[in-house]
C-alpha angles and dihedrals in degrees: 000000000000113000122232124215112225088217090057091045092052093047093044095051094044089053092048090049090052092048091050090050090051089052089058090051090049091051089049092051094046092047092047092048092052092050091047093050096044102042104020135262094270092058092046091049091056091049091048094051093049094046093047093050094048096041098044094045092049095046093041090057091046092046095055095039102033095111092048092049093047094047093046093048092058094036091238120185128213109261109236116218092230095054098036102033096147091050091054094042093051093050092046091052092048091048089055090051094047100037091234125136115252111265124217110271127224138178127211130199106253128120094210123086112260144124141180140194127211141168136105095257140357092272092055100038134126134194120205125189131184121246085239090062092051092048101041103037124076120223095271094047092047090051089053090055093044091048088054091052093045087052090059088053094045092047091052089234093160090057092046093048090046090057089049091049091052092055094043090047093051092051091049093049093046089050093051094048092046094049093047095049104034097084095052091043093050096047093053097048132063106233131200118229092253091055091047089056090049090050090052090050088048091052091051091049091046089058098040103034097070090049094048095047091046089055089048089050090054090048089053090050090054092049091052089054091054089048092051090050091053092044089052088057088050091054095045099032089223134068097206098095094052092043092054092046092050090049090054090048089050091060095052127098131219112272134195087260090057092051090055093058113108108252090219091070097039092098089062094065124093087238129024104260091212096050092189103096115093139181124007093355095061119117088198133041115251111279091231090056092049091049092048092054093045091051089058094055 
């Protein structure tokens, strides 16, 4: 079995994430150009201004409050050092190894093994684990999970995914405005045949572009998970803890507590709490694929 260097894995997935982000920008430019050519630059300018204001305001609020929203949605409680000493000790040791500041630690009521990290930068980050993770994982396995979450913080994944969300949001808003206004605009203007063709192309793009960029956004999310896995190995110098933890997660079933988790924050978790979505619509890579790659490191 061919061995994989965690350094190569980190570099490769970061590059793929960047390429995927560039593809969203390319779609945005092509879509904008078609609208500008078919309906005129003035009309496109108005759409751009509206979409930028709505998208940036929404994402700006989410960016600065993402950790508060995520913690509140799962009713997480601050983990006291006296009650969760091993949790604190493990994070402190990993922070020393990674050079990251210690994030605030939280615990959520859920008997399954899971965890998530959030926050706009390492100085404003949080890590939340389920009570199931603290009960079912041994020290080495828990450290593997925590190293994965610290990797998300160290790699600025929240910032990267926020930028992606801005672009995806803008394309979706532009598409909605274009689709809602195109019929009225076309009826009240005499159009040359060339413009009519461009409008048709614009309509097709307005329908397909939001779907395509959403799929690209999910692909980026999966690449960031692979990167966090590899970075966790870099911090711990061994993949065994994370592998064992992922195997335990693999054997678990969806519970009532999982179903109550807000689907909007599901991508933050180390493993999709719903576990039912497959293929292109996954926010996470398949656990078996992640384990296979880790075993080769």
